[in-house]
KOLGU-4560 file (N, C-alpha, C; in nm, 3 decimals, padded with zeros to 5 digits):
<recs>
<n_xx: 00.858 n_yy: 11.648 n_zz: -27.551 ca_xx: 00.972 ca_yy: 11.599 ca_zz: -27.474 c_xx: 00.935 c_yy: 11.588 c_zz: -27.326 mol: A seq: 1 type: MET>
<n_xx: 00.875 n_yy: 11.694 n_zz: -27.270 ca_xx: 00.836 ca_yy: 11.694 ca_zz: -27.129 c_xx: 00.736 c_yy: 11.582 c_zz: -27.101 mol: A seq: 2 type: PHE>
<n_xx: 00.642 n_yy: 11.563 n_zz: -27.194 ca_xx: 00.540 ca_yy: 11.459 ca_zz: -27.177 c_xx: 00.605 c_yy: 11.320 c_zz: -27.176 mol: A seq: 3 type: LYS>
<n_xx: 00.703 n_yy: 11.298 n_zz: -27.261 ca_xx: 00.772 ca_yy: 11.169 ca_zz: -27.267 c_xx: 00.848 c_yy: 11.141 c_zz: -27.137 mol: A seq: 4 type: ALA>
<n_xx: 00.912 n_yy: 11.242 n_zz: -27.084 ca_xx: 00.985 ca_yy: 11.226 ca_zz: -26.958 c_xx: 00.889 c_yy: 11.198 c_zz: -26.844 mol: A seq: 5 type: ILE>
<n_xx: 00.776 n_yy: 11.267 n_zz: -26.843 ca_xx: 00.675 ca_yy: 11.246 ca_zz: -26.740 c_xx: 00.621 c_yy: 11.104 c_zz: -26.746 mol: A seq: 6 type: THR>
<n_xx: 00.592 n_yy: 11.056 n_zz: -26.865 ca_xx: 00.541 ca_yy: 10.920 ca_zz: -26.882 c_xx: 00.644 c_yy: 10.819 c_zz: -26.834 mol: A seq: 7 type: VAL>
<n_xx: 00.770 n_yy: 10.840 n_zz: -26.868 ca_xx: 00.876 ca_yy: 10.749 ca_zz: -26.823 c_xx: 00.891 c_yy: 10.752 c_zz: -26.671 mol: A seq: 8 type: LEU>
<n_xx: 00.881 n_yy: 10.870 n_zz: -26.612 ca_xx: 00.894 ca_yy: 10.881 ca_zz: -26.466 c_xx: 00.779 c_yy: 10.810 c_zz: -26.397 mol: A seq: 9 type: ALA>
<n_xx: 00.657 n_yy: 10.827 n_zz: -26.448 ca_xx: 00.541 ca_yy: 10.760 ca_zz: -26.389 c_xx: 00.556 c_yy: 10.609 c_zz: -26.404 mol: A seq: 10 type: VAL>
<n_xx: 00.601 n_yy: 10.563 n_zz: -26.519 ca_xx: 00.621 ca_yy: 10.420 ca_zz: -26.540 c_xx: 00.726 c_yy: 10.364 c_zz: -26.445 mol: A seq: 11 type: ALA>
<n_xx: 00.833 n_yy: 10.438 n_zz: -26.423 ca_xx: 00.939 ca_yy: 10.393 ca_zz: -26.332 c_xx: 00.887 c_yy: 10.383 c_zz: -26.189 mol: A seq: 12 type: ALA>
<n_xx: 00.808 n_yy: 10.482 n_zz: -26.147 ca_xx: 00.753 ca_yy: 10.479 ca_zz: -26.012 c_xx: 00.652 c_yy: 10.367 c_zz: -25.996 mol: A seq: 13 type: MET>
<n_xx: 00.577 n_yy: 10.339 n_zz: -26.100 ca_xx: 00.475 ca_yy: 10.234 ca_zz: -26.092 c_xx: 00.537 c_yy: 10.097 c_zz: -26.079 mol: A seq: 14 type: ALA>
<n_xx: 00.653 n_yy: 10.076 n_zz: -26.139 ca_xx: 00.716 ca_yy: 09.944 ca_zz: -26.134 c_xx: 00.814 c_yy: 09.929 c_zz: -26.020 mol: A seq: 15 type: THR>
<n_xx: 00.857 n_yy: 10.036 n_zz: -25.959 ca_xx: 00.961 ca_yy: 10.026 ca_zz: -25.857 c_xx: 00.922 c_yy: 09.942 c_zz: -25.736 mol: A seq: 16 type: SER>
<n_xx: 00.797 n_yy: 09.946 n_zz: -25.685 ca_xx: 00.764 ca_yy: 09.858 ca_zz: -25.572 c_xx: 00.778 c_yy: 09.711 c_zz: -25.608 mol: A seq: 17 type: PRO>
<n_xx: 00.743 n_yy: 09.676 n_zz: -25.731 ca_xx: 00.756 ca_yy: 09.536 ca_zz: -25.774 c_xx: 00.903 c_yy: 09.497 c_zz: -25.777 mol: A seq: 18 type: VAL>
<n_xx: 00.986 n_yy: 09.583 n_zz: -25.833 ca_xx: 01.128 ca_yy: 09.553 ca_zz: -25.841 c_xx: 01.191 c_yy: 09.547 c_zz: -25.702 mol: A seq: 19 type: LEU>
<n_xx: 01.147 n_yy: 09.634 n_zz: -25.613 ca_xx: 01.204 ca_yy: 09.637 ca_zz: -25.478 c_xx: 01.172 c_yy: 09.512 c_zz: -25.400 mol: A seq: 20 type: ALA>
<n_xx: 01.061 n_yy: 09.444 n_zz: -25.433 ca_xx: 01.022 ca_yy: 09.325 ca_zz: -25.360 c_xx: 01.095 c_yy: 09.201 c_zz: -25.408 mol: A seq: 21 type: GLN>
<n_xx: 01.159 n_yy: 09.208 n_zz: -25.524 ca_xx: 01.229 ca_yy: 09.092 ca_zz: -25.577 c_xx: 01.368 c_yy: 09.085 c_zz: -25.516 mol: A seq: 22 type: GLN>
<n_xx: 01.406 n_yy: 08.968 n_zz: -25.462 ca_xx: 01.538 ca_yy: 08.958 ca_zz: -25.401 c_xx: 01.648 c_yy: 08.967 c_zz: -25.506 mol: A seq: 23 type: PRO>
<n_xx: 01.759 n_yy: 09.021 n_zz: -25.467 ca_xx: 01.875 ca_yy: 09.029 ca_zz: -25.556 c_xx: 01.948 c_yy: 08.896 c_zz: -25.549 mol: A seq: 24 type: MET>
<n_xx: 01.943 n_yy: 08.823 n_zz: -25.657 ca_xx: 02.003 ca_yy: 08.691 ca_zz: -25.662 c_xx: 02.156 c_yy: 08.702 c_zz: -25.657 mol: A seq: 25 type: GLN>
<n_xx: 02.217 n_yy: 08.614 n_zz: -25.578 ca_xx: 02.362 ca_yy: 08.606 ca_zz: -25.575 c_xx: 02.432 c_yy: 08.714 c_zz: -25.495 mol: A seq: 26 type: GLY>
<n_xx: 02.359 n_yy: 08.797 n_zz: -25.425 ca_xx: 02.421 ca_yy: 08.905 ca_zz: -25.349 c_xx: 02.456 c_yy: 08.858 c_zz: -25.208 mol: A seq: 27 type: MET>
<n_xx: 02.582 n_yy: 08.863 n_zz: -25.176 ca_xx: 02.628 ca_yy: 08.832 ca_zz: -25.041 c_xx: 02.680 c_yy: 08.961 c_zz: -24.981 mol: A seq: 28 type: ASP>
<n_xx: 02.595 n_yy: 09.029 n_zz: -24.906 ca_xx: 02.629 ca_yy: 09.160 ca_zz: -24.853 c_xx: 02.740 c_yy: 09.154 c_zz: -24.748 mol: A seq: 29 type: HIS>
<n_xx: 02.764 n_yy: 09.037 n_zz: -24.693 ca_xx: 02.869 ca_yy: 09.027 ca_zz: -24.590 c_xx: 03.008 c_yy: 09.046 c_zz: -24.650 mol: A seq: 30 type: SER>
<n_xx: 03.021 n_yy: 09.031 n_zz: -24.781 ca_xx: 03.152 ca_yy: 09.044 ca_zz: -24.845 c_xx: 03.173 c_yy: 09.182 c_zz: -24.908 mol: A seq: 31 type: LYS>
<n_xx: 03.077 n_yy: 09.272 n_zz: -24.889 ca_xx: 03.091 ca_yy: 09.406 ca_zz: -24.945 c_xx: 03.190 c_yy: 09.485 c_zz: -24.861 mol: A seq: 32 type: MET>
<n_xx: 03.297 n_yy: 09.530 n_zz: -24.923 ca_xx: 03.399 ca_yy: 09.605 ca_zz: -24.850 c_xx: 03.350 c_yy: 09.745 c_zz: -24.820 mol: A seq: 33 type: GLN>
<n_xx: 03.394 n_yy: 09.796 n_zz: -24.707 ca_xx: 03.358 ca_yy: 09.931 ca_zz: -24.667 c_xx: 03.223 c_yy: 09.942 c_zz: -24.601 mol: A seq: 34 type: GLY>
<n_xx: 03.151 n_yy: 09.831 n_zz: -24.586 ca_xx: 03.020 ca_yy: 09.834 ca_zz: -24.524 c_xx: 03.028 c_yy: 09.770 c_zz: -24.387 mol: A seq: 35 type: MET>
<n_xx: 03.035 n_yy: 09.850 n_zz: -24.283 ca_xx: 03.035 ca_yy: 09.798 ca_zz: -24.148 c_xx: 02.901 c_yy: 09.836 c_zz: -24.086 mol: A seq: 36 type: ASN>
<n_xx: 02.808 n_yy: 09.740 n_zz: -24.087 ca_xx: 02.674 ca_yy: 09.768 ca_zz: -24.040 c_xx: 02.670 c_yy: 09.800 c_zz: -23.890 mol: A seq: 37 type: HIS>
<n_xx: 02.771 n_yy: 09.758 n_zz: -23.816 ca_xx: 02.772 ca_yy: 09.785 ca_zz: -23.672 c_xx: 02.799 c_yy: 09.932 c_zz: -23.644 mol: A seq: 38 type: HIS>
<n_xx: 02.854 n_yy: 10.004 n_zz: -23.742 ca_xx: 02.880 ca_yy: 10.146 ca_zz: -23.723 c_xx: 02.763 c_yy: 10.233 c_zz: -23.767 mol: A seq: 39 type: ASP>
<n_xx: 02.662 n_yy: 10.173 n_zz: -23.828 ca_xx: 02.547 ca_yy: 10.249 ca_zz: -23.876 c_xx: 02.454 c_yy: 10.280 c_zz: -23.759 mol: A seq: 40 type: MET>
<n_xx: 02.397 n_yy: 10.401 n_zz: -23.756 ca_xx: 02.306 ca_yy: 10.435 ca_zz: -23.646 c_xx: 02.190 c_yy: 10.335 c_zz: -23.636 mol: A seq: 41 type: PRO>
<n_xx: 02.165 n_yy: 10.291 n_zz: -23.513 ca_xx: 02.055 ca_yy: 10.199 ca_zz: -23.488 c_xx: 02.084 c_yy: 10.053 c_zz: -23.518 mol: A seq: 42 type: GLY>
<n_xx: 02.201 n_yy: 10.025 n_zz: -23.572 ca_xx: 02.232 ca_yy: 09.887 ca_zz: -23.611 c_xx: 02.305 c_yy: 09.810 c_zz: -23.502 mol: A seq: 43 type: MET>
<n_xx: 02.369 n_yy: 09.880 n_zz: -23.411 ca_xx: 02.448 ca_yy: 09.812 ca_zz: -23.309 c_xx: 02.376 c_yy: 09.823 c_zz: -23.175 mol: A seq: 44 type: ASN>
<n_xx: 02.270 n_yy: 09.742 n_zz: -23.160 ca_xx: 02.193 ca_yy: 09.740 ca_zz: -23.036 c_xx: 02.183 c_yy: 09.595 c_zz: -22.991 mol: A seq: 45 type: THR>
<n_xx: 02.151 n_yy: 09.573 n_zz: -22.866 ca_xx: 02.136 ca_yy: 09.435 ca_zz: -22.821 c_xx: 02.016 c_yy: 09.365 c_zz: -22.887 mol: A seq: 46 type: PRO>
<n_xx: 01.930 n_yy: 09.443 n_zz: -22.952 ca_xx: 01.809 ca_yy: 09.388 ca_zz: -23.013 c_xx: 01.827 c_yy: 09.346 c_zz: -23.158 mol: A seq: 47 type: PHE>
<n_xx: 01.936 n_yy: 09.387 n_zz: -23.222 ca_xx: 01.953 ca_yy: 09.364 ca_zz: -23.364 c_xx: 01.939 c_yy: 09.217 c_zz: -23.404 mol: A seq: 48 type: MET>
<n_xx: 02.003 n_yy: 09.121 n_zz: -23.337 ca_xx: 01.984 ca_yy: 08.981 ca_zz: -23.379 c_xx: 01.838 c_yy: 08.936 c_zz: -23.369 mol: A seq: 49 type: PRO>
<n_xx: 01.768 n_yy: 08.975 n_zz: -23.264 ca_xx: 01.628 ca_yy: 08.936 ca_zz: -23.248 c_xx: 01.541 c_yy: 09.002 c_zz: -23.355 mol: A seq: 50 type: ALA>
<n_xx: 01.570 n_yy: 09.128 n_zz: -23.385 ca_xx: 01.493 ca_yy: 09.197 ca_zz: -23.488 c_xx: 01.515 c_yy: 09.136 c_zz: -23.625 mol: A seq: 51 type: GLU>
<n_xx: 01.639 n_yy: 09.101 n_zz: -23.655 ca_xx: 01.669 ca_yy: 09.040 ca_zz: -23.784 c_xx: 01.605 c_yy: 08.902 c_zz: -23.797 mol: A seq: 52 type: MET>
<n_xx: 01.607 n_yy: 08.826 n_zz: -23.689 ca_xx: 01.544 ca_yy: 08.693 ca_zz: -23.689 c_xx: 01.392 c_yy: 08.707 c_zz: -23.708 mol: A seq: 53 type: GLU>
<n_xx: 01.332 n_yy: 08.803 n_zz: -23.639 ca_xx: 01.189 ca_yy: 08.825 ca_zz: -23.653 c_xx: 01.156 c_yy: 08.863 c_zz: -23.797 mol: A seq: 54 type: MET>
<n_xx: 01.234 n_yy: 08.952 n_zz: -23.855 ca_xx: 01.210 ca_yy: 08.996 ca_zz: -23.992 c_xx: 01.221 c_yy: 08.878 c_zz: -24.089 mol: A seq: 55 type: GLN>
<n_xx: 01.322 n_yy: 08.794 n_zz: -24.070 ca_xx: 01.341 ca_yy: 08.677 ca_zz: -24.157 c_xx: 01.221 c_yy: 08.583 c_zz: -24.147 mol: A seq: 56 type: LYS>
<n_xx: 01.175 n_yy: 08.558 n_zz: -24.025 ca_xx: 01.062 ca_yy: 08.467 ca_zz: -24.006 c_xx: 00.931 c_yy: 08.526 c_zz: -24.056 mol: A seq: 57 type: LYS>
<n_xx: 00.914 n_yy: 08.657 n_zz: -24.039 ca_xx: 00.793 ca_yy: 08.721 ca_zz: -24.092 c_xx: 00.791 c_yy: 08.714 c_zz: -24.244 mol: A seq: 58 type: MET>
<n_xx: 00.904 n_yy: 08.737 n_zz: -24.307 ca_xx: 00.910 ca_yy: 08.732 ca_zz: -24.454 c_xx: 00.884 c_yy: 08.590 c_zz: -24.505 mol: A seq: 59 type: MET>
<n_xx: 00.923 n_yy: 08.490 n_zz: -24.429 ca_xx: 00.905 ca_yy: 08.350 ca_zz: -24.472 c_xx: 00.764 c_yy: 08.299 c_zz: -24.443 mol: A seq: 60 type: ALA>
<n_xx: 00.691 n_yy: 08.363 n_zz: -24.354 ca_xx: 00.557 ca_yy: 08.315 ca_zz: -24.316 c_xx: 00.461 c_yy: 08.336 c_zz: -24.431 mol: A seq: 61 type: ALA>
<n_xx: 00.405 n_yy: 08.226 n_zz: -24.477 ca_xx: 00.313 ca_yy: 08.230 ca_zz: -24.590 c_xx: 00.192 c_yy: 08.145 c_zz: -24.559 mol: A seq: 62 type: LYS>
<n_xx: 00.085 n_yy: 08.175 n_zz: -24.629 ca_xx: -00.036 ca_yy: 08.097 ca_zz: -24.615 c_xx: -00.108 c_yy: 08.085 c_zz: -24.747 mol: A seq: 63 type: GLY>
<n_xx: -00.222 n_yy: 08.018 n_zz: -24.744 ca_xx: -00.301 ca_yy: 07.996 ca_zz: -24.865 c_xx: -00.376 c_yy: 08.122 c_zz: -24.908 mol: A seq: 64 type: ALA>
<n_xx: -00.396 n_yy: 08.216 n_zz: -24.814 ca_xx: -00.470 ca_yy: 08.338 ca_zz: -24.845 c_xx: -00.424 c_yy: 08.449 c_zz: -24.749 mol: A seq: 65 type: ASN>
<n_xx: -00.482 n_yy: 08.566 n_zz: -24.765 ca_xx: -00.440 ca_yy: 08.681 ca_zz: -24.683 c_xx: -00.463 c_yy: 08.656 c_zz: -24.534 mol: A seq: 66 type: ALA>
<n_xx: -00.572 n_yy: 08.591 n_zz: -24.499 ca_xx: -00.601 ca_yy: 08.567 ca_zz: -24.357 c_xx: -00.496 c_yy: 08.477 c_zz: -24.293 mol: A seq: 67 type: SER>
<n_xx: -00.466 n_yy: 08.367 n_zz: -24.358 ca_xx: -00.366 ca_yy: 08.275 ca_zz: -24.302 c_xx: -00.228 c_yy: 08.339 c_zz: -24.301 mol: A seq: 68 type: GLU>
<n_xx: -00.192 n_yy: 08.406 n_zz: -24.410 ca_xx: -00.060 ca_yy: 08.468 ca_zz: -24.417 c_xx: -00.045 c_yy: 08.574 c_zz: -24.309 mol: A seq: 69 type: THR>
<n_xx: -00.146 n_yy: 08.660 n_zz: -24.292 ca_xx: -00.140 ca_yy: 08.764 ca_zz: -24.189 c_xx: -00.125 c_yy: 08.701 c_zz: -24.051 mol: A seq: 70 type: TRP>
<n_xx: -00.202 n_yy: 08.597 n_zz: -24.025 ca_xx: -00.197 ca_yy: 08.531 ca_zz: -23.894 c_xx: -00.059 c_yy: 08.475 c_zz: -23.867 mol: A seq: 71 type: THR>
<n_xx: -00.001 n_yy: 08.410 n_zz: -23.965 ca_xx: 00.133 ca_yy: 08.352 ca_zz: -23.948 c_xx: 00.240 c_yy: 08.460 c_zz: -23.930 mol: A seq: 72 type: ARG>
<n_xx: 00.228 n_yy: 08.569 n_zz: -24.003 ca_xx: 00.324 ca_yy: 08.679 ca_zz: -23.989 c_xx: 00.310 c_yy: 08.744 c_zz: -23.850 mol: A seq: 73 type: LYS>
<n_xx: 00.187 n_yy: 08.759 n_zz: -23.803 ca_xx: 00.166 ca_yy: 08.820 ca_zz: -23.672 c_xx: 00.221 c_yy: 08.734 c_zz: -23.559 mol: A seq: 74 type: MET>
<n_xx: 00.211 n_yy: 08.602 n_zz: -23.574 ca_xx: 00.269 ca_yy: 08.513 ca_zz: -23.473 c_xx: 00.419 c_yy: 08.541 c_zz: -23.462 mol: A seq: 75 type: ILE>
<n_xx: 00.486 n_yy: 08.551 n_zz: -23.575 ca_xx: 00.630 ca_yy: 08.578 ca_zz: -23.573 c_xx: 00.660 c_yy: 08.718 c_zz: -23.519 mol: A seq: 76 type: GLU>
<n_xx: 00.574 n_yy: 08.813 n_zz: -23.548 ca_xx: 00.590 ca_yy: 08.948 ca_zz: -23.495 c_xx: 00.583 c_yy: 08.946 c_zz: -23.343 mol: A seq: 77 type: HIS>
<n_xx: 00.485 n_yy: 08.876 n_zz: -23.288 ca_xx: 00.471 ca_yy: 08.867 ca_zz: -23.142 c_xx: 00.587 c_yy: 08.789 c_zz: -23.080 mol: A seq: 78 type: HIS>
<n_xx: 00.633 n_yy: 08.686 n_zz: -23.147 ca_xx: 00.750 ca_yy: 08.613 ca_zz: -23.098 c_xx: 00.874 c_yy: 08.702 c_zz: -23.095 mol: A seq: 79 type: ARG>
<n_xx: 00.885 n_yy: 08.790 n_zz: -23.193 ca_xx: 00.996 ca_yy: 08.886 ca_zz: -23.193 c_xx: 00.989 c_yy: 08.981 c_zz: -23.076 mol: A seq: 80 type: GLY>
<n_xx: 00.867 n_yy: 09.025 n_zz: -23.042 ca_xx: 00.850 ca_yy: 09.113 ca_zz: -22.926 c_xx: 00.890 c_yy: 09.040 c_zz: -22.798 mol: A seq: 81 type: ALA>
<n_xx: 00.858 n_yy: 08.912 n_zz: -22.789 ca_xx: 00.898 ca_yy: 08.833 ca_zz: -22.672 c_xx: 01.050 c_yy: 08.825 c_zz: -22.664 mol: A seq: 82 type: ILE>
<n_xx: 01.114 n_yy: 08.798 n_zz: -22.777 ca_xx: 01.261 ca_yy: 08.787 ca_zz: -22.778 c_xx: 01.325 c_yy: 08.918 c_zz: -22.732 mol: A seq: 83 type: ALA>
<n_xx: 01.272 n_yy: 09.032 n_zz: -22.778 ca_xx: 01.328 ca_yy: 09.161 ca_zz: -22.736 c_xx: 01.301 c_yy: 09.186 c_zz: -22.588 mol: A seq: 84 type: MET>
<n_xx: 01.184 n_yy: 09.147 n_zz: -22.540 ca_xx: 01.153 ca_yy: 09.164 ca_zz: -22.398 c_xx: 01.243 c_yy: 09.078 c_zz: -22.311 mol: A seq: 85 type: SER>
<n_xx: 01.276 n_yy: 08.960 n_zz: -22.358 ca_xx: 01.367 ca_yy: 08.873 ca_zz: -22.283 c_xx: 01.507 c_yy: 08.934 c_zz: -22.274 mol: A seq: 86 type: GLN>
<n_xx: 01.548 n_yy: 09.004 n_zz: -22.379 ca_xx: 01.677 ca_yy: 09.075 ca_zz: -22.375 c_xx: 01.674 c_yy: 09.181 c_zz: -22.267 mol: A seq: 87 type: ILE>
<n_xx: 01.563 n_yy: 09.254 n_zz: -22.259 ca_xx: 01.548 ca_yy: 09.356 ca_zz: -22.154 c_xx: 01.559 c_yy: 09.292 c_zz: -22.016 mol: A seq: 88 type: VAL>
<n_xx: 01.492 n_yy: 09.178 n_zz: -21.997 ca_xx: 01.497 ca_yy: 09.112 ca_zz: -21.866 c_xx: 01.638 c_yy: 09.068 c_zz: -21.829 mol: A seq: 89 type: LEU>
<n_xx: 01.717 n_yy: 09.032 n_zz: -21.929 ca_xx: 01.855 ca_yy: 08.990 ca_zz: -21.902 c_xx: 01.949 c_yy: 09.109 c_zz: -21.883 mol: A seq: 90 type: ARG>
<n_xx: 01.921 n_yy: 09.222 n_zz: -21.950 ca_xx: 02.023 ca_yy: 09.327 ca_zz: -21.957 c_xx: 01.985 c_yy: 09.460 c_zz: -21.892 mol: A seq: 91 type: GLN>
<n_xx: 01.858 n_yy: 09.488 n_zz: -21.875 ca_xx: 01.820 ca_yy: 09.620 ca_zz: -21.825 c_xx: 01.821 c_yy: 09.625 c_zz: -21.672 mol: A seq: 92 type: SER>
<n_xx: 01.884 n_yy: 09.726 n_zz: -21.616 ca_xx: 01.881 ca_yy: 09.743 ca_zz: -21.470 c_xx: 01.757 c_yy: 09.820 c_zz: -21.423 mol: A seq: 93 type: PRO>
<n_xx: 01.684 n_yy: 09.881 n_zz: -21.517 ca_xx: 01.570 ca_yy: 09.966 ca_zz: -21.482 c_xx: 01.448 c_yy: 09.882 c_zz: -21.447 mol: A seq: 94 type: ASP>
<n_xx: 01.398 n_yy: 09.896 n_zz: -21.325 ca_xx: 01.287 ca_yy: 09.815 ca_zz: -21.276 c_xx: 01.159 c_yy: 09.836 c_zz: -21.357 mol: A seq: 95 type: ALA>
<n_xx: 01.128 n_yy: 09.960 n_zz: -21.392 ca_xx: 01.005 ca_yy: 09.988 ca_zz: -21.468 c_xx: 01.012 c_yy: 09.926 c_zz: -21.607 mol: A seq: 96 type: LYS>
<n_xx: 01.126 n_yy: 09.936 n_zz: -21.672 ca_xx: 01.143 ca_yy: 09.876 ca_zz: -21.804 c_xx: 01.129 c_yy: 09.724 c_zz: -21.795 mol: A seq: 97 type: THR>
<n_xx: 01.190 n_yy: 09.666 n_zz: -21.694 ca_xx: 01.180 ca_yy: 09.521 ca_zz: -21.675 c_xx: 01.035 c_yy: 09.479 c_zz: -21.649 mol: A seq: 98 type: ARG>
<n_xx: 00.963 n_yy: 09.559 n_zz: -21.570 ca_xx: 00.822 ca_yy: 09.531 ca_zz: -21.542 c_xx: 00.739 c_yy: 09.534 c_zz: -21.671 mol: A seq: 99 type: GLN>
<n_xx: 00.763 n_yy: 09.634 n_zz: -21.755 ca_xx: 00.690 ca_yy: 09.645 ca_zz: -21.881 c_xx: 00.727 c_yy: 09.530 c_zz: -21.976 mol: A seq: 100 type: MET>
<n_xx: 00.853 n_yy: 09.488 n_zz: -21.974 ca_xx: 00.895 ca_yy: 09.377 ca_zz: -22.058 c_xx: 00.826 c_yy: 09.248 c_zz: -22.014 mol: A seq: 101 type: ALA>
<n_xx: 00.815 n_yy: 09.227 n_zz: -21.885 ca_xx: 00.747 ca_yy: 09.109 ca_zz: -21.833 c_xx: 00.598 c_yy: 09.112 c_zz: -21.872 mol: A seq: 102 type: GLN>
<n_xx: 00.537 n_yy: 09.229 n_zz: -21.861 ca_xx: 00.397 ca_yy: 09.246 ca_zz: -21.901 c_xx: 00.381 c_yy: 09.219 c_zz: -22.050 mol: A seq: 103 type: LYS>
<n_xx: 00.475 n_yy: 09.268 n_zz: -22.128 ca_xx: 00.471 ca_yy: 09.246 ca_zz: -22.273 c_xx: 00.479 c_yy: 09.098 c_zz: -22.308 mol: A seq: 104 type: SER>
<n_xx: 00.565 n_yy: 09.025 n_zz: -22.240 ca_xx: 00.578 ca_yy: 08.881 ca_zz: -22.265 c_xx: 00.444 c_yy: 08.812 c_zz: -22.242 mol: A seq: 105 type: ILE>
<n_xx: 00.378 n_yy: 08.844 n_zz: -22.132 ca_xx: 00.248 ca_yy: 08.782 ca_zz: -22.101 c_xx: 00.145 c_yy: 08.817 c_zz: -22.208 mol: A seq: 106 type: ALA>
<n_xx: 00.140 n_yy: 08.943 n_zz: -22.249 ca_xx: 00.043 ca_yy: 08.986 ca_zz: -22.350 c_xx: 00.072 c_yy: 08.923 c_zz: -22.486 mol: A seq: 107 type: GLU>
<n_xx: 00.199 n_yy: 08.916 n_zz: -22.522 ca_xx: 00.237 ca_yy: 08.857 ca_zz: -22.651 c_xx: 00.204 c_yy: 08.708 c_zz: -22.655 mol: A seq: 108 type: GLN>
<n_xx: 00.229 n_yy: 08.638 n_zz: -22.545 ca_xx: 00.195 ca_yy: 08.496 ca_zz: -22.539 c_xx: 00.044 c_yy: 08.475 c_zz: -22.553 mol: A seq: 109 type: ASN>
<n_xx: -00.034 n_yy: 08.563 n_zz: -22.492 ca_xx: -00.180 ca_yy: 08.554 ca_zz: -22.505 c_xx: -00.220 c_yy: 08.575 c_zz: -22.651 mol: A seq: 110 type: LYS>
<n_xx: -00.162 n_yy: 08.674 n_zz: -22.715 ca_xx: -00.195 ca_yy: 08.701 ca_zz: -22.855 c_xx: -00.155 c_yy: 08.584 c_zz: -22.945 mol: A seq: 111 type: SER>
<n_xx: -00.039 n_yy: 08.525 n_zz: -22.918 ca_xx: 00.005 ca_yy: 08.409 ca_zz: -22.997 c_xx: -00.094 c_yy: 08.295 c_zz: -22.981 mol: A seq: 112 type: ILE>
<n_xx: -00.141 n_yy: 08.270 n_zz: -22.859 ca_xx: -00.240 ca_yy: 08.164 ca_zz: -22.837 c_xx: -00.367 c_yy: 08.190 c_zz: -22.917 mol: A seq: 113 type: SER>
<n_xx: -00.412 n_yy: 08.316 n_zz: -22.918 ca_xx: -00.531 ca_yy: 08.351 ca_zz: -22.995 c_xx: -00.509 c_yy: 08.331 c_zz: -23.145 mol: A seq: 114 type: GLU>
<n_xx: -00.392 n_yy: 08.370 n_zz: -23.193 ca_xx: -00.361 ca_yy: 08.353 ca_zz: -23.335 c_xx: -00.350 c_yy: 08.206 c_zz: -23.373 mol: A seq: 115 type: LEU>
<n_xx: -00.292 n_yy: 08.125 n_zz: -23.284 ca_xx: -00.283 ca_yy: 07.980 ca_zz: -23.309 c_xx: -00.424 c_yy: 07.921 c_zz: -23.317 mol: A seq: 116 type: GLN>
<n_xx: -00.513 n_yy: 07.966 n_zz: -23.231 ca_xx: -00.653 ca_yy: 07.919 ca_zz: -23.234 c_xx: -00.720 c_yy: 07.959 c_zz: -23.365 mol: A seq: 117 type: ALA>
<n_xx: -00.687 n_yy: 08.077 n_zz: -23.415 ca_xx: -00.742 ca_yy: 08.120 ca_zz: -23.544 c_xx: -00.696 c_yy: 08.027 c_zz: -23.655 mol: A seq: 118 type: MET>
<n_xx: -00.567 n_yy: 07.988 n_zz: -23.653 ca_xx: -00.518 ca_yy: 07.895 ca_zz: -23.755 c_xx: -00.593 c_yy: 07.761 c_zz: -23.748 mol: A seq: 119 type: LEU>
<n_xx: -00.611 n_yy: 07.711 n_zz: -23.626 ca_xx: -00.684 ca_yy: 07.584 ca_zz: -23.610 c_xx: -00.827 c_yy: 07.599 c_zz: -23.662 mol: A seq: 120 type: ARG>
<n_xx: -00.892 n_yy: 07.711 n_zz: -23.634 ca_xx: -01.029 ca_yy: 07.735 ca_zz: -23.682 c_xx: -01.034 c_yy: 07.741 c_zz: -23.834 mol: A seq: 121 type: ALA>
<n_xx: -00.924 n_yy: 07.782 n_zz: -23.897 ca_xx: -00.916 ca_yy: 07.784 ca_zz: -24.044 c_xx: -00.887 c_yy: 07.644 c_zz: -24.101 mol: A seq: 122 type: MET>
<n_xx: -00.866 n_yy: 07.548 n_zz: -24.009 ca_xx: -00.828 ca_yy: 07.414 ca_zz: -24.054 c_xx: -00.681 c_yy: 07.401 c_zz: -24.087 mol: A seq: 123 type: GLY>
<n_xx: -00.600 n_yy: 07.494 n_zz: -24.036 ca_xx: -00.456 ca_yy: 07.498 ca_zz: -24.063 c_xx: -00.380 c_yy: 07.452 c_zz: -23.939 mol: A seq: 124 type: LYS>
<n_xx: -00.260 n_yy: 07.403 n_zz: -23.962 ca_xx: -00.178 ca_yy: 07.362 ca_zz: -23.848 c_xx: -00.115 c_yy: 07.485 c_zz: -23.784 mol: A seq: 125 type: SER>
<n_xx: -00.109 n_yy: 07.486 n_zz: -23.651 ca_xx: -00.044 ca_yy: 07.600 ca_zz: -23.583 c_xx: 00.107 c_yy: 07.599 c_zz: -23.610 mol: A seq: 126 type: PRO>
<n_xx: 00.170 n_yy: 07.707 n_zz: -23.581 ca_xx: 00.316 ca_yy: 07.712 ca_zz: -23.602 c_xx: 00.386 c_yy: 07.737 c_zz: -23.472 mol: A seq: 127 type: GLN>
</recs>
């Protein structure tokens, strides 16, 4: 009996990452009653829309192989960092934070340029 339960538990754990990656068809979470995401810790920040947009674009970024896919996902990741830094420039009164956000924008743009060059070197169109 114990062996059968152990085998079932191992099988469930082995398949759970696959199941977790599959989207739930037909689920509209906006209509779920009692779920106010703005009241959840960490969900009500000025960065939430930018973070959600970055996540959506990273998930959609695909390529012909791991190299192209990684490059495309990283471009969206860096663009998300720029979007969050721009929010800081618009909303933060702290000079040091604003300075770091400006520095981040410059660094992220440089990284995006390098990643775009990598796509071109792969014979792929930049994004």
